[in-house]
PDB file with one MODEL, atoms N, CA, C and O in Angstrom:
MODEL        1
ATOM      1  N   ASP A   1      -4.282  -6.064  34.289  1.00  0.00           N
ATOM      2  CA  ASP A   1      -4.019  -7.144  33.346  1.00  0.00           C
ATOM      3  C   ASP A   1      -4.844  -6.896  32.086  1.00  0.00           C
ATOM      4  O   ASP A   1      -6.067  -7.031  32.107  1.00  0.00           O
ATOM      5  N   HIS A   2      -4.196  -6.544  31.019  1.00  0.00           N
ATOM      6  CA  HIS A   2      -4.868  -6.202  29.762  1.00  0.00           C
ATOM      7  C   HIS A   2      -5.110  -7.462  28.937  1.00  0.00           C
ATOM      8  O   HIS A   2      -4.226  -8.315  28.855  1.00  0.00           O
ATOM      9  N   PRO A   3      -6.304  -7.603  28.315  1.00  0.00           N
ATOM     10  CA  PRO A   3      -6.598  -8.812  27.526  1.00  0.00           C
ATOM     11  C   PRO A   3      -5.622  -9.048  26.386  1.00  0.00           C
ATOM     12  O   PRO A   3      -5.374 -10.196  26.017  1.00  0.00           O
ATOM     13  N   LEU A   4      -5.064  -7.985  25.821  1.00  0.00           N
ATOM     14  CA  LEU A   4      -4.151  -8.159  24.697  1.00  0.00           C
ATOM     15  C   LEU A   4      -2.751  -8.562  25.135  1.00  0.00           C
ATOM     16  O   LEU A   4      -1.881  -8.791  24.294  1.00  0.00           O
ATOM     17  N   ASP A   5      -2.520  -8.653  26.457  1.00  0.00           N
ATOM     18  CA  ASP A   5      -1.209  -9.056  26.949  1.00  0.00           C
ATOM     19  C   ASP A   5      -1.014 -10.569  26.951  1.00  0.00           C
ATOM     20  O   ASP A   5       0.086 -11.047  27.229  1.00  0.00           O
ATOM     21  N   HIS A   6      -2.066 -11.330  26.647  1.00  0.00           N
ATOM     22  CA  HIS A   6      -1.979 -12.787  26.648  1.00  0.00           C
ATOM     23  C   HIS A   6      -1.904 -13.294  25.217  1.00  0.00           C
ATOM     24  O   HIS A   6      -2.689 -12.863  24.372  1.00  0.00           O
ATOM     25  N   PRO A   7      -0.980 -14.198  24.927  1.00  0.00           N
ATOM     26  CA  PRO A   7      -0.878 -14.717  23.556  1.00  0.00           C
ATOM     27  C   PRO A   7      -2.096 -15.563  23.195  1.00  0.00           C
ATOM     28  O   PRO A   7      -2.501 -16.443  23.955  1.00  0.00           O
ATOM     29  N   LEU A   8      -2.666 -15.290  22.044  1.00  0.00           N
ATOM     30  CA  LEU A   8      -3.804 -16.045  21.538  1.00  0.00           C
ATOM     31  C   LEU A   8      -3.529 -16.418  20.091  1.00  0.00           C
ATOM     32  O   LEU A   8      -2.602 -15.905  19.463  1.00  0.00           O
ATOM     33  N   ASP A   9      -4.344 -17.311  19.581  1.00  0.00           N
ATOM     34  CA  ASP A   9      -4.238 -17.723  18.186  1.00  0.00           C
ATOM     35  C   ASP A   9      -4.426 -16.503  17.279  1.00  0.00           C
ATOM     36  O   ASP A   9      -5.416 -15.786  17.432  1.00  0.00           O
ATOM     37  N   PRO A  10      -3.513 -16.246  16.345  1.00  0.00           N
ATOM     38  CA  PRO A  10      -3.649 -15.083  15.460  1.00  0.00           C
ATOM     39  C   PRO A  10      -4.953 -15.079  14.677  1.00  0.00           C
ATOM     40  O   PRO A  10      -5.489 -14.010  14.383  1.00  0.00           O
ATOM     41  N   CYS A  11      -5.469 -16.240  14.337  1.00  0.00           N
ATOM     42  CA  CYS A  11      -6.734 -16.303  13.596  1.00  0.00           C
ATOM     43  C   CYS A  11      -7.877 -15.721  14.414  1.00  0.00           C
ATOM     44  O   CYS A  11      -8.818 -15.156  13.856  1.00  0.00           O
ATOM     45  N   PHE A  12      -7.798 -15.857  15.729  1.00  0.00           N
ATOM     46  CA  PHE A  12      -8.818 -15.277  16.599  1.00  0.00           C
ATOM     47  C   PHE A  12      -8.869 -13.765  16.403  1.00  0.00           C
ATOM     48  O   PHE A  12      -9.951 -13.189  16.290  1.00  0.00           O
ATOM     49  N   PHE A  13      -7.705 -13.121  16.362  1.00  0.00           N
ATOM     50  CA  PHE A  13      -7.667 -11.674  16.200  1.00  0.00           C
ATOM     51  C   PHE A  13      -8.207 -11.254  14.843  1.00  0.00           C
ATOM     52  O   PHE A  13      -8.913 -10.252  14.731  1.00  0.00           O
ATOM     53  N   ILE A  14      -7.878 -12.016  13.821  1.00  0.00           N
ATOM     54  CA  ILE A  14      -8.370 -11.682  12.485  1.00  0.00           C
ATOM     55  C   ILE A  14      -9.890 -11.819  12.440  1.00  0.00           C
ATOM     56  O   ILE A  14     -10.564 -10.980  11.841  1.00  0.00           O
ATOM     57  N   ASP A  15     -10.444 -12.869  13.068  1.00  0.00           N
ATOM     58  CA  ASP A  15     -11.896 -13.030  13.139  1.00  0.00           C
ATOM     59  C   ASP A  15     -12.537 -11.868  13.880  1.00  0.00           C
ATOM     60  O   ASP A  15     -13.584 -11.370  13.466  1.00  0.00           O
ATOM     61  N   VAL A  16     -11.918 -11.432  14.973  1.00  0.00           N
ATOM     62  CA  VAL A  16     -12.453 -10.306  15.747  1.00  0.00           C
ATOM     63  C   VAL A  16     -12.459  -9.042  14.899  1.00  0.00           C
ATOM     64  O   VAL A  16     -13.427  -8.282  14.926  1.00  0.00           O
ATOM     65  N   ILE A  17     -11.397  -8.814  14.153  1.00  0.00           N
ATOM     66  CA  ILE A  17     -11.332  -7.618  13.307  1.00  0.00           C
ATOM     67  C   ILE A  17     -12.427  -7.644  12.246  1.00  0.00           C
ATOM     68  O   ILE A  17     -13.049  -6.617  11.977  1.00  0.00           O
ATOM     69  N   TYR A  18     -12.670  -8.806  11.641  1.00  0.00           N
ATOM     70  CA  TYR A  18     -13.765  -8.888  10.674  1.00  0.00           C
ATOM     71  C   TYR A  18     -15.101  -8.592  11.337  1.00  0.00           C
ATOM     72  O   TYR A  18     -15.930  -7.888  10.760  1.00  0.00           O
ATOM     73  N   ALA A  19     -15.325  -9.114  12.537  1.00  0.00           N
ATOM     74  CA  ALA A  19     -16.578  -8.855  13.250  1.00  0.00           C
ATOM     75  C   ALA A  19     -16.725  -7.367  13.547  1.00  0.00           C
ATOM     76  O   ALA A  19     -17.796  -6.793  13.349  1.00  0.00           O
ATOM     77  N   ILE A  20     -15.651  -6.745  14.023  1.00  0.00           N
ATOM     78  CA  ILE A  20     -15.687  -5.310  14.305  1.00  0.00           C
ATOM     79  C   ILE A  20     -15.925  -4.531  13.016  1.00  0.00           C
ATOM     80  O   ILE A  20     -16.691  -3.567  12.998  1.00  0.00           O
ATOM     81  N   SER A  21     -15.270  -4.947  11.947  1.00  0.00           N
ATOM     82  CA  SER A  21     -15.406  -4.247  10.672  1.00  0.00           C
ATOM     83  C   SER A  21     -16.850  -4.230  10.199  1.00  0.00           C
ATOM     84  O   SER A  21     -17.350  -3.195   9.759  1.00  0.00           O
ATOM     85  N   PHE A  22     -17.520  -5.371  10.288  1.00  0.00           N
ATOM     86  CA  PHE A  22     -18.902  -5.428   9.831  1.00  0.00           C
ATOM     87  C   PHE A  22     -19.833  -4.669  10.759  1.00  0.00           C
ATOM     88  O   PHE A  22     -20.816  -4.090  10.297  1.00  0.00           O
ATOM     89  N   SER A  23     -19.551  -4.654  12.059  1.00  0.00           N
ATOM     90  CA  SER A  23     -20.443  -3.968  12.988  1.00  0.00           C
ATOM     91  C   SER A  23     -20.301  -2.457  12.906  1.00  0.00           C
ATOM     92  O   SER A  23     -21.246  -1.739  13.233  1.00  0.00           O
ATOM     93  N   LEU A  24     -19.148  -1.953  12.478  1.00  0.00           N
ATOM     94  CA  LEU A  24     -18.920  -0.512  12.403  1.00  0.00           C
ATOM     95  C   LEU A  24     -18.988   0.030  10.977  1.00  0.00           C
ATOM     96  O   LEU A  24     -18.681   1.201  10.750  1.00  0.00           O
ATOM     97  N   TYR A  25     -19.380  -0.792  10.026  1.00  0.00           N
ATOM     98  CA  TYR A  25     -19.490  -0.352   8.644  1.00  0.00           C
ATOM     99  C   TYR A  25     -20.457   0.829   8.581  1.00  0.00           C
ATOM    100  O   TYR A  25     -21.486   0.739   9.251  1.00  0.00           O
ATOM    101  N   PRO A  26     -20.243   1.924   7.853  1.00  0.00           N
ATOM    102  CA  PRO A  26     -19.210   2.144   6.848  1.00  0.00           C
ATOM    103  C   PRO A  26     -17.925   2.775   7.392  1.00  0.00           C
ATOM    104  O   PRO A  26     -16.979   2.991   6.634  1.00  0.00           O
ATOM    105  N   PHE A  27     -17.880   3.073   8.695  1.00  0.00           N
ATOM    106  CA  PHE A  27     -16.665   3.673   9.260  1.00  0.00           C
ATOM    107  C   PHE A  27     -15.434   2.853   8.924  1.00  0.00           C
ATOM    108  O   PHE A  27     -14.421   3.392   8.477  1.00  0.00           O
ATOM    109  N   THR A  28     -15.523   1.542   9.141  1.00  0.00           N
ATOM    110  CA  THR A  28     -14.342   0.702   8.944  1.00  0.00           C
ATOM    111  C   THR A  28     -13.939   0.615   7.482  1.00  0.00           C
ATOM    112  O   THR A  28     -12.767   0.406   7.171  1.00  0.00           O
ATOM    113  N   GLU A  29     -14.907   0.776   6.580  1.00  0.00           N
ATOM    114  CA  GLU A  29     -14.565   0.729   5.157  1.00  0.00           C
ATOM    115  C   GLU A  29     -13.646   1.893   4.801  1.00  0.00           C
ATOM    116  O   GLU A  29     -12.720   1.741   4.004  1.00  0.00           O
ATOM    117  N   ARG A  30     -13.908   3.059   5.398  1.00  0.00           N
ATOM    118  CA  ARG A  30     -13.119   4.253   5.084  1.00  0.00           C
ATOM    119  C   ARG A  30     -11.800   4.297   5.826  1.00  0.00           C
ATOM    120  O   ARG A  30     -10.788   4.699   5.253  1.00  0.00           O
ATOM    121  N   TYR A  31     -11.786   3.890   7.094  1.00  0.00           N
ATOM    122  CA  TYR A  31     -10.622   4.135   7.940  1.00  0.00           C
ATOM    123  C   TYR A  31      -9.952   2.864   8.447  1.00  0.00           C
ATOM    124  O   TYR A  31      -8.775   2.624   8.174  1.00  0.00           O
ATOM    125  N   ALA A  32     -10.694   2.061   9.177  1.00  0.00           N
ATOM    126  CA  ALA A  32     -10.080   0.981   9.955  1.00  0.00           C
ATOM    127  C   ALA A  32      -9.513  -0.134   9.090  1.00  0.00           C
ATOM    128  O   ALA A  32      -8.360  -0.525   9.272  1.00  0.00           O
ATOM    129  N   GLN A  33     -10.295  -0.652   8.157  1.00  0.00           N
ATOM    130  CA  GLN A  33      -9.830  -1.798   7.380  1.00  0.00           C
ATOM    131  C   GLN A  33      -8.542  -1.506   6.615  1.00  0.00           C
ATOM    132  O   GLN A  33      -7.578  -2.260   6.744  1.00  0.00           O
ATOM    133  N   PRO A  34      -8.497  -0.439   5.827  1.00  0.00           N
ATOM    134  CA  PRO A  34      -7.245  -0.208   5.077  1.00  0.00           C
ATOM    135  C   PRO A  34      -6.047  -0.011   5.998  1.00  0.00           C
ATOM    136  O   PRO A  34      -4.962  -0.524   5.724  1.00  0.00           O
ATOM    137  N   TYR A  35      -6.237   0.728   7.088  1.00  0.00           N
ATOM    138  CA  TYR A  35      -5.128   1.005   7.994  1.00  0.00           C
ATOM    139  C   TYR A  35      -4.679  -0.263   8.702  1.00  0.00           C
ATOM    140  O   TYR A  35      -3.488  -0.571   8.741  1.00  0.00           O
ATOM    141  N   PHE A  36      -5.637  -0.998   9.263  1.00  0.00           N
ATOM    142  CA  PHE A  36      -5.284  -2.206  10.007  1.00  0.00           C
ATOM    143  C   PHE A  36      -4.598  -3.219   9.101  1.00  0.00           C
ATOM    144  O   PHE A  36      -3.545  -3.752   9.451  1.00  0.00           O
ATOM    145  N   PHE A  37      -5.183  -3.486   7.948  1.00  0.00           N
ATOM    146  CA  PHE A  37      -4.624  -4.520   7.096  1.00  0.00           C
ATOM    147  C   PHE A  37      -3.288  -4.111   6.494  1.00  0.00           C
ATOM    148  O   PHE A  37      -2.447  -4.973   6.242  1.00  0.00           O
ATOM    149  N   SER A  38      -3.067  -2.821   6.256  1.00  0.00           N
ATOM    150  CA  SER A  38      -1.740  -2.414   5.786  1.00  0.00           C
ATOM    151  C   SER A  38      -0.705  -2.640   6.878  1.00  0.00           C
ATOM    152  O   SER A  38       0.409  -3.080   6.591  1.00  0.00           O
ATOM    153  N   CYS A  39      -1.062  -2.339   8.151  1.00  0.00           N
ATOM    154  CA  CYS A  39      -0.150  -2.623   9.272  1.00  0.00           C
ATOM    155  C   CYS A  39       0.106  -4.118   9.375  1.00  0.00           C
ATOM    156  O   CYS A  39       1.249  -4.550   9.525  1.00  0.00           O
ATOM    157  N   LEU A  40      -0.954  -4.903   9.295  1.00  0.00           N
ATOM    158  CA  LEU A  40      -0.832  -6.346   9.464  1.00  0.00           C
ATOM    159  C   LEU A  40       0.008  -6.961   8.348  1.00  0.00           C
ATOM    160  O   LEU A  40       0.858  -7.812   8.610  1.00  0.00           O
ATOM    161  N   ILE A  41      -0.222  -6.543   7.121  1.00  0.00           N
ATOM    162  CA  ILE A  41       0.528  -7.106   5.995  1.00  0.00           C
ATOM    163  C   ILE A  41       2.009  -6.767   6.119  1.00  0.00           C
ATOM    164  O   ILE A  41       2.866  -7.614   5.868  1.00  0.00           O
ATOM    165  N   ARG A  42       2.312  -5.517   6.509  1.00  0.00           N
ATOM    166  CA  ARG A  42       3.723  -5.153   6.701  1.00  0.00           C
ATOM    167  C   ARG A  42       4.374  -6.033   7.754  1.00  0.00           C
ATOM    168  O   ARG A  42       5.529  -6.430   7.600  1.00  0.00           O
ATOM    169  N   GLN A  43       3.641  -6.347   8.833  1.00  0.00           N
ATOM    170  CA  GLN A  43       4.192  -7.184   9.889  1.00  0.00           C
ATOM    171  C   GLN A  43       4.303  -8.640   9.444  1.00  0.00           C
ATOM    172  O   GLN A  43       5.271  -9.318   9.789  1.00  0.00           O
ATOM    173  N   MET A  44       3.324  -9.128   8.683  1.00  0.00           N
ATOM    174  CA  MET A  44       3.298 -10.542   8.307  1.00  0.00           C
ATOM    175  C   MET A  44       4.479 -10.921   7.422  1.00  0.00           C
ATOM    176  O   MET A  44       4.984 -12.041   7.509  1.00  0.00           O
ATOM    177  N   VAL A  45       4.922 -10.002   6.575  1.00  0.00           N
ATOM    178  CA  VAL A  45       6.028 -10.354   5.691  1.00  0.00           C
ATOM    179  C   VAL A  45       7.320 -10.586   6.461  1.00  0.00           C
ATOM    180  O   VAL A  45       8.243 -11.218   5.947  1.00  0.00           O
ATOM    181  N   SER A  46       7.396 -10.082   7.688  1.00  0.00           N
ATOM    182  CA  SER A  46       8.613 -10.274   8.477  1.00  0.00           C
ATOM    183  C   SER A  46       8.421 -11.263   9.621  1.00  0.00           C
ATOM    184  O   SER A  46       9.303 -11.396  10.470  1.00  0.00           O
ATOM    185  N   THR A  47       7.274 -11.967   9.660  1.00  0.00           N
ATOM    186  CA  THR A  47       7.034 -12.927  10.737  1.00  0.00           C
ATOM    187  C   THR A  47       7.230 -14.342  10.225  1.00  0.00           C
ATOM    188  O   THR A  47       6.987 -14.637   9.055  1.00  0.00           O
ATOM    189  N   HIS A  48       7.676 -15.213  11.124  1.00  0.00           N
ATOM    190  CA  HIS A  48       7.956 -16.592  10.727  1.00  0.00           C
ATOM    191  C   HIS A  48       7.270 -17.613  11.624  1.00  0.00           C
ATOM    192  O   HIS A  48       7.251 -18.800  11.298  1.00  0.00           O
ATOM    193  N   THR A  49       6.710 -17.181  12.741  1.00  0.00           N
ATOM    194  CA  THR A  49       6.061 -18.109  13.663  1.00  0.00           C
ATOM    195  C   THR A  49       4.702 -17.565  14.053  1.00  0.00           C
ATOM    196  O   THR A  49       4.412 -16.386  13.848  1.00  0.00           O
ATOM    197  N   ASP A  50       3.857 -18.441  14.624  1.00  0.00           N
ATOM    198  CA  ASP A  50       2.556 -17.999  15.117  1.00  0.00           C
ATOM    199  C   ASP A  50       2.710 -16.943  16.201  1.00  0.00           C
ATOM    200  O   ASP A  50       1.912 -16.009  16.280  1.00  0.00           O
ATOM    201  N   ALA A  51       3.737 -17.088  17.039  1.00  0.00           N
ATOM    202  CA  ALA A  51       3.958 -16.103  18.107  1.00  0.00           C
ATOM    203  C   ALA A  51       4.281 -14.735  17.514  1.00  0.00           C
ATOM    204  O   ALA A  51       3.812 -13.712  18.014  1.00  0.00           O
ATOM    205  N   ASP A  52       5.088 -14.714  16.440  1.00  0.00           N
ATOM    206  CA  ASP A  52       5.406 -13.446  15.778  1.00  0.00           C
ATOM    207  C   ASP A  52       4.159 -12.820  15.175  1.00  0.00           C
ATOM    208  O   ASP A  52       3.943 -11.613  15.287  1.00  0.00           O
ATOM    209  N   LEU A  53       3.336 -13.649  14.533  1.00  0.00           N
ATOM    210  CA  LEU A  53       2.113 -13.140  13.925  1.00  0.00           C
ATOM    211  C   LEU A  53       1.160 -12.635  14.989  1.00  0.00           C
ATOM    212  O   LEU A  53       0.541 -11.585  14.817  1.00  0.00           O
ATOM    213  N   SER A  54       1.030 -13.367  16.088  1.00  0.00           N
ATOM    214  CA  SER A  54       0.171 -12.933  17.185  1.00  0.00           C
ATOM    215  C   SER A  54       0.627 -11.584  17.721  1.00  0.00           C
ATOM    216  O   SER A  54      -0.196 -10.703  17.970  1.00  0.00           O
ATOM    217  N   ALA A  55       1.928 -11.417  17.898  1.00  0.00           N
ATOM    218  CA  ALA A  55       2.462 -10.143  18.378  1.00  0.00           C
ATOM    219  C   ALA A  55       2.194  -9.024  17.369  1.00  0.00           C
ATOM    220  O   ALA A  55       1.885  -7.898  17.758  1.00  0.00           O
ATOM    221  N   ALA A  56       2.312  -9.333  16.077  1.00  0.00           N
ATOM    222  CA  ALA A  56       2.057  -8.330  15.047  1.00  0.00           C
ATOM    223  C   ALA A  56       0.606  -7.877  15.072  1.00  0.00           C
ATOM    224  O   ALA A  56       0.325  -6.685  14.956  1.00  0.00           O
ATOM    225  N   VAL A  57      -0.321  -8.825  15.225  1.00  0.00           N
ATOM    226  CA  VAL A  57      -1.742  -8.488  15.281  1.00  0.00           C
ATOM    227  C   VAL A  57      -2.029  -7.650  16.517  1.00  0.00           C
ATOM    228  O   VAL A  57      -2.754  -6.659  16.438  1.00  0.00           O
ATOM    229  N   GLN A  58      -1.467  -8.038  17.659  1.00  0.00           N
ATOM    230  CA  GLN A  58      -1.682  -7.280  18.888  1.00  0.00           C
ATOM    231  C   GLN A  58      -1.160  -5.855  18.748  1.00  0.00           C
ATOM    232  O   GLN A  58      -1.819  -4.910  19.183  1.00  0.00           O
ATOM    233  N   ASN A  59       0.009  -5.689  18.150  1.00  0.00           N
ATOM    234  CA  ASN A  59       0.560  -4.348  17.957  1.00  0.00           C
ATOM    235  C   ASN A  59      -0.317  -3.516  17.030  1.00  0.00           C
ATOM    236  O   ASN A  59      -0.532  -2.329  17.277  1.00  0.00           O
ATOM    237  N   ALA A  60      -0.825  -4.133  15.965  1.00  0.00           N
ATOM    238  CA  ALA A  60      -1.706  -3.413  15.048  1.00  0.00           C
ATOM    239  C   ALA A  60      -2.986  -2.992  15.751  1.00  0.00           C
ATOM    240  O   ALA A  60      -3.469  -1.878  15.547  1.00  0.00           O
ATOM    241  N   LEU A  61      -3.544  -3.879  16.586  1.00  0.00           N
ATOM    242  CA  LEU A  61      -4.753  -3.531  17.330  1.00  0.00           C
ATOM    243  C   LEU A  61      -4.498  -2.391  18.300  1.00  0.00           C
ATOM    244  O   LEU A  61      -5.304  -1.466  18.404  1.00  0.00           O
ATOM    245  N   ARG A  62      -3.394  -2.451  19.002  1.00  0.00           N
ATOM    246  CA  ARG A  62      -3.068  -1.378  19.956  1.00  0.00           C
ATOM    247  C   ARG A  62      -2.947  -0.036  19.242  1.00  0.00           C
ATOM    248  O   ARG A  62      -3.326   1.000  19.790  1.00  0.00           O
ATOM    249  N   THR A  63      -2.424  -0.054  18.034  1.00  0.00           N
ATOM    250  CA  THR A  63      -2.277   1.171  17.258  1.00  0.00           C
ATOM    251  C   THR A  63      -3.620   1.654  16.735  1.00  0.00           C
ATOM    252  O   THR A  63      -3.873   2.858  16.702  1.00  0.00           O
ATOM    253  N   LEU A  64      -4.473   0.744  16.333  1.00  0.00           N
ATOM    254  CA  LEU A  64      -5.720   1.084  15.653  1.00  0.00           C
ATOM    255  C   LEU A  64      -6.849   1.488  16.586  1.00  0.00           C
ATOM    256  O   LEU A  64      -7.624   2.382  16.244  1.00  0.00           O
ATOM    257  N   LEU A  65      -6.970   0.862  17.753  1.00  0.00           N
ATOM    258  CA  LEU A  65      -8.133   1.085  18.611  1.00  0.00           C
ATOM    259  C   LEU A  65      -8.340   2.545  19.011  1.00  0.00           C
ATOM    260  O   LEU A  65      -9.483   3.001  18.973  1.00  0.00           O
ATOM    261  N   PRO A  66      -7.321   3.303  19.389  1.00  0.00           N
ATOM    262  CA  PRO A  66      -7.565   4.717  19.706  1.00  0.00           C
ATOM    263  C   PRO A  66      -8.115   5.503  18.515  1.00  0.00           C
ATOM    264  O   PRO A  66      -8.956   6.385  18.687  1.00  0.00           O
ATOM    265  N   GLN A  67      -7.645   5.184  17.316  1.00  0.00           N
ATOM    266  CA  GLN A  67      -8.142   5.861  16.123  1.00  0.00           C
ATOM    267  C   GLN A  67      -9.614   5.524  15.894  1.00  0.00           C
ATOM    268  O   GLN A  67     -10.404   6.405  15.554  1.00  0.00           O
ATOM    269  N   ILE A  68      -9.986   4.259  16.076  1.00  0.00           N
ATOM    270  CA  ILE A  68     -11.385   3.855  15.914  1.00  0.00           C
ATOM    271  C   ILE A  68     -12.262   4.604  16.903  1.00  0.00           C
ATOM    272  O   ILE A  68     -13.303   5.146  16.531  1.00  0.00           O
ATOM    273  N   ARG A  69     -11.839   4.633  18.171  1.00  0.00           N
ATOM    274  CA  ARG A  69     -12.630   5.326  19.197  1.00  0.00           C
ATOM    275  C   ARG A  69     -12.837   6.793  18.836  1.00  0.00           C
ATOM    276  O   ARG A  69     -13.950   7.309  18.940  1.00  0.00           O
ATOM    277  N   GLU A  70     -11.778   7.461  18.417  1.00  0.00           N
ATOM    278  CA  GLU A  70     -11.867   8.883  18.079  1.00  0.00           C
ATOM    279  C   GLU A  70     -12.783   9.115  16.889  1.00  0.00           C
ATOM    280  O   GLU A  70     -13.600  10.036  16.908  1.00  0.00           O
ATOM    281  N   GLU A  71     -12.659   8.297  15.861  1.00  0.00           N
ATOM    282  CA  GLU A  71     -13.497   8.466  14.677  1.00  0.00           C
ATOM    283  C   GLU A  71     -14.962   8.205  14.990  1.00  0.00           C
ATOM    284  O   GLU A  71     -15.835   8.910  14.483  1.00  0.00           O
ATOM    285  N   ILE A  72     -15.246   7.202  15.820  1.00  0.00           N
ATOM    286  CA  ILE A  72     -16.635   6.923  16.204  1.00  0.00           C
ATOM    287  C   ILE A  72     -17.190   8.101  16.986  1.00  0.00           C
ATOM    288  O   ILE A  72     -18.323   8.526  16.759  1.00  0.00           O
ATOM    289  N   ARG A  73     -16.391   8.631  17.908  1.00  0.00           N
ATOM    290  CA  ARG A  73     -16.816   9.783  18.702  1.00  0.00           C
ATOM    291  C   ARG A  73     -17.161  10.950  17.777  1.00  0.00           C
ATOM    292  O   ARG A  73     -18.188  11.603  17.961  1.00  0.00           O
ATOM    293  N   GLU A  74     -16.312  11.213  16.790  1.00  0.00           N
ATOM    294  CA  GLU A  74     -16.566  12.302  15.848  1.00  0.00           C
ATOM    295  C   GLU A  74     -17.816  12.053  15.018  1.00  0.00           C
ATOM    296  O   GLU A  74     -18.607  12.969  14.792  1.00  0.00           O
ATOM    297  N   GLU A  75     -18.001  10.805  14.559  1.00  0.00           N
ATOM    298  CA  GLU A  75     -19.179  10.475  13.747  1.00  0.00           C
ATOM    299  C   GLU A  75     -20.465  10.773  14.509  1.00  0.00           C
ATOM    300  O   GLU A  75     -21.395  11.362  13.957  1.00  0.00           O
ATOM    301  N   PHE A  76     -20.518  10.365  15.783  1.00  0.00           N
ATOM    302  CA  PHE A  76     -21.748  10.524  16.541  1.00  0.00           C
ATOM    303  C   PHE A  76     -21.913  11.934  17.084  1.00  0.00           C
ATOM    304  O   PHE A  76     -23.044  12.371  17.297  1.00  0.00           O
ATOM    305  N   CYS A  77     -20.837  12.653  17.312  1.00  0.00           N
ATOM    306  CA  CYS A  77     -20.943  14.044  17.767  1.00  0.00           C
ATOM    307  C   CYS A  77     -21.469  14.946  16.660  1.00  0.00           C
ATOM    308  O   CYS A  77     -22.161  15.924  16.943  1.00  0.00           O
ATOM    309  N   THR A  78     -21.157  14.640  15.418  1.00  0.00           N
ATOM    310  CA  THR A  78     -21.651  15.453  14.309  1.00  0.00           C
ATOM    311  C   THR A  78     -23.086  15.105  13.947  1.00  0.00           C
ATOM    312  O   THR A  78     -23.719  15.816  13.167  1.00  0.00           O
ATOM    313  N   GLY A  79     -23.604  14.019  14.504  1.00  0.00           N
ATOM    314  CA  GLY A  79     -24.987  13.638  14.262  1.00  0.00           C
ATOM    315  C   GLY A  79     -25.176  12.710  13.088  1.00  0.00           C
ATOM    316  O   GLY A  79     -26.283  12.216  12.873  1.00  0.00           O
ATOM    317  N   SER A  80     -24.121  12.452  12.314  1.00  0.00           N
ATOM    318  CA  SER A  80     -24.292  11.595  11.141  1.00  0.00           C
ATOM    319  C   SER A  80     -24.586  10.164  11.540  1.00  0.00           C
ATOM    320  O   SER A  80     -25.346   9.478  10.855  1.00  0.00           O
ATOM    321  N   GLY A  81     -23.999   9.696  12.638  1.00  0.00           N
ATOM    322  CA  GLY A  81     -24.259   8.338  13.087  1.00  0.00           C
ATOM    323  C   GLY A  81     -25.670   8.166  13.591  1.00  0.00           C
ATOM    324  O   GLY A  81     -26.319   7.168  13.277  1.00  0.00           O
ATOM    325  N   SER A  82     -26.168   9.130  14.378  1.00  0.00           N
ATOM    326  CA  SER A  82     -27.504   8.982  14.948  1.00  0.00           C
ATOM    327  C   SER A  82     -28.587   9.150  13.894  1.00  0.00           C
ATOM    328  O   SER A  82     -29.620   8.485  13.974  1.00  0.00           O
ATOM    329  N   SER A  83     -28.380  10.034  12.893  1.00  0.00           N
ATOM    330  CA  SER A  83     -29.407  10.201  11.868  1.00  0.00           C
ATOM    331  C   SER A  83     -29.504   8.972  10.982  1.00  0.00           C
ATOM    332  O   SER A  83     -30.597   8.600  10.554  1.00  0.00           O
ATOM    333  N   ASN A  84     -28.359   8.329  10.697  1.00  0.00           N
ATOM    334  CA  ASN A  84     -28.402   7.107   9.901  1.00  0.00           C
ATOM    335  C   ASN A  84     -29.079   5.990  10.663  1.00  0.00           C
ATOM    336  O   ASN A  84     -29.800   5.186  10.073  1.00  0.00           O
ATOM    337  N   ALA A  85     -28.858   5.928  11.975  1.00  0.00           N
ATOM    338  CA  ALA A  85     -29.464   4.874  12.778  1.00  0.00           C
ATOM    339  C   ALA A  85     -30.969   5.032  12.842  1.00  0.00           C
ATOM    340  O   ALA A  85     -31.692   4.047  12.990  1.00  0.00           O
ATOM    341  N   GLY A  86     -31.456   6.278  12.731  1.00  0.00           N
ATOM    342  CA  GLY A  86     -32.887   6.522  12.806  1.00  0.00           C
ATOM    343  C   GLY A  86     -33.601   6.290  11.496  1.00  0.00           C
ATOM    344  O   GLY A  86     -34.825   6.406  11.430  1.00  0.00           O
ATOM    345  N   GLY A  87     -32.866   5.967  10.459  1.00  0.00           N
ATOM    346  CA  GLY A  87     -33.488   5.679   9.173  1.00  0.00           C
ATOM    347  C   GLY A  87     -33.782   6.910   8.350  1.00  0.00           C
ATOM    348  O   GLY A  87     -34.517   6.810   7.367  1.00  0.00           O
ATOM    349  N   ASN A  88     -33.246   8.070   8.698  1.00  0.00           N
ATOM    350  CA  ASN A  88     -33.494   9.298   7.941  1.00  0.00           C
ATOM    351  C   ASN A  88     -32.576   9.417   6.762  1.00  0.00           C
ATOM    352  O   ASN A  88     -32.651  10.394   6.017  1.00  0.00           O
TER     353      ASN A  88
ENDMDL
END
């Protein structure tokens, strides 16, 4: 049973994305925010109900999360993430 399989308030998803964006900055500034919001905006123009918007947000998240994971993995494997965290 996947958490994204249950309908939730679309505003909840948008709040979660903002929280993730700030916690992963600057990664999200370069990759996640522009990609996610372009997907979301494309979906929003064709949605008419909260259920449609919720489905659009869920689809955008499903598309985006693997990319976020891969980019984070690359950032930390190259050492740029760990050196920034150490204050160097």
